[in-house]
Each structure stands twice: as C-alpha cells, then as structure tokens.
N, C-alpha and C positions, 0 to 999 in steps of 0.2 A: 477621739478618744474620750472618752469617758471619765469624769472626775475619781480618781486614782492616788489615794495616798499609801502605798507600800515599799515609800522610802527609797523610791526610783525616778531621781527626775523625766519627767514627761518626756524629753527630747529623746534621753537615752533608753526610756520604755519603748518608743518606736524604732530607734535603730536596732535592737534587740530584734525586736518583732520583725521586721525588715530582713536581718540574719533568718530567721528564726522561718521565713517565708519561703526563704531559696531552700534549708535545708527540708520542708515541707512538700514541695514541689520535686527536688529529686527522691526523697524519698517515696513519696506517690508513684512517680514515674519509676524505680527501682521495682516496686510495687505490682506495677501495670506488666514492666519486662519479666520478673520473676513469674508470675503467673503463667504468662500466655506460652512460656518457654516451659512451665510445672505441663500448660495440656498438649507442648507441640513437641517435644522434645521424642526420638525414636533412639535407635543403637543398642549397641551392648551394653550399656551402664545403663537403661529405661529406668529400669526399678529403682536405682541406686538414686539416679536424679532426680527424679518423677517424685519421690520421698520429700530428697533434701528439697527442692527448690519448694514443695510445699510447707516446708517447717521454714521455709526461707519467707513467703509471702506472708504466709500466719502472722510471723512475727512484725512483718512491714506494716499490716493492717492494724495492728496494734499501735506501733511506734506512729503512723501520722495522728492516728487520734491523738496521742500524747501530747505531741508536738502542737497542732491543731488546737490543743483546748490550752495550750503554752500561751497562745500567740492571744486565744482571746481573755486570762487571765493578766495579760498585760494590756487590754482593753484595747487592741486593736484587731480588727476583723478579719479571720483567717481565709487567705482563697481557695475555692474549692470548684471552679471549672477548669478543663482540659486547656482551655484556651491561657487560662492566668497560669496553670502547671507548667505549661508548654514553654511559655516567656520566663519564667523565673526557674527553669529548672537547666543546670547543667549538662544532664544525660540525655539523650539524643535514644531517641524509638527506634527501632528498627524496622522497616516493612518487609522483610525475608522471614522465613523461616530459618535459622540458621543452622549448622551442623547442632552436634552437642557437644564437641568441643568448642564451637565458636560461641556458645552458649553461655557454656562457663568462663570463658576469657571475656564476654561482653558483660558480665554479672558481675566477675573479677573486679572487672575496669567499674562498676555501677559503686561498688561498697568501698570501692577506694576512692571512688568522688566524694562520697559522703562524709570518709572522713578527712578528706581536707575542706568540703562546706563546712563541716564540725569546727576542727580546728578556725576557719574563720568567724564563724557564729560566738564560740567558746570565747574569744578575743574580744568581741563587743560586750558579753558578758558579764567577763571580770572587769572589763574596763568599766562599766555600769554597777560594780559591786553587789552582782542579780546573781546570787549564789543557785537560787533554783535553776535558771534557768543552765547555767556552769554544770550543774548535777546532772541533770537533762542532757545536755547535749556530751557531756565526757561519758554518759554511759552507752548513748549512742553510738560513740567515737570505737569505744573498746569492743563493743559488740560488732561494727563492719569490720574494722580490723581483723577478727579472731573471724569474720564471716570469707573474708580477702584468702584470708591464709587457708581456710578450709578447704572454700574453690580450686585454689589455686595446687593441693596437696592432690587433688583427683587427678592433674594433668598427668602423665606419662614422662 
C-alpha cells in the first residue's frame, strides 16, 4: 500500500479493494465467456445472440478497466492473470461449446452471480464510507440485473 489520505482508513481500503478483486475476476471471467459464446453461437437465434453477446462483452471490457482502476485508486495492485482470476472468480469456465439456449442460461447465471458479488462489495464500501466504490458497484449491479433480465427474456 502507498501513503494515501482520501478519508478512508488503510484497513478499510484494503477490505474494499479485496472485494473489488472478486468483482474484477467475476467480470473478466464473464467477459471471456461472453466473447467465446459470441464467436461460437449457432442456431436460429444466431444473429440476435451474436450481436447481443458483442454488446455485452464490449460493455464488460470497459467495466473491468473501471474496476481495476478503482482498486488502484485505493492503493492496491489489481490482479491481472488468468490464474489470479480463476482463484478469485465465482464464475466457472465451461470447457465445451454449449447450445445457444445453454449459453443464454450460463450467461444469465453469470450476470446474476456478479449481482451477488456486487452486493457483497457494496456492504464493504458502505461500511468504509467509500461513496466512490459504492457508486461504481451500484451502477454495475443495476446493469447486471438488467442484462440478466434481458437474457431471461430471450428464453421461450
């Protein structure tokens, strides 16, 4: 940690940053999964899902940068390797190429997991009186709630 005086105690900054590391890992894992599914989706909904997945992974690419930069703002190094992300993430990778409907289901579950991770980090940020992290996490939570709803709406 560096000497930082932004009105948040060092131990609180570390707790919040550690929570954000989990959010970063979940977000990056979902980014990779979404990009993979974008490349490999097939079936009658190909075009719709291909374009939707592109929108989602593009948004996630921006999000991982925002989350990592918040971790750095708190004076902690952000994780940046596949190994670290695999250890920190609550979202598990899939080895096979699932059907289009299974892709939608997996991505829905991934977005819902990120919402739950956001809720955990939000509690840490609120306890630390860290409004900046709380705002970032609240925005992420709202977006993932909406995305999971939209994914569920594609199901028959």
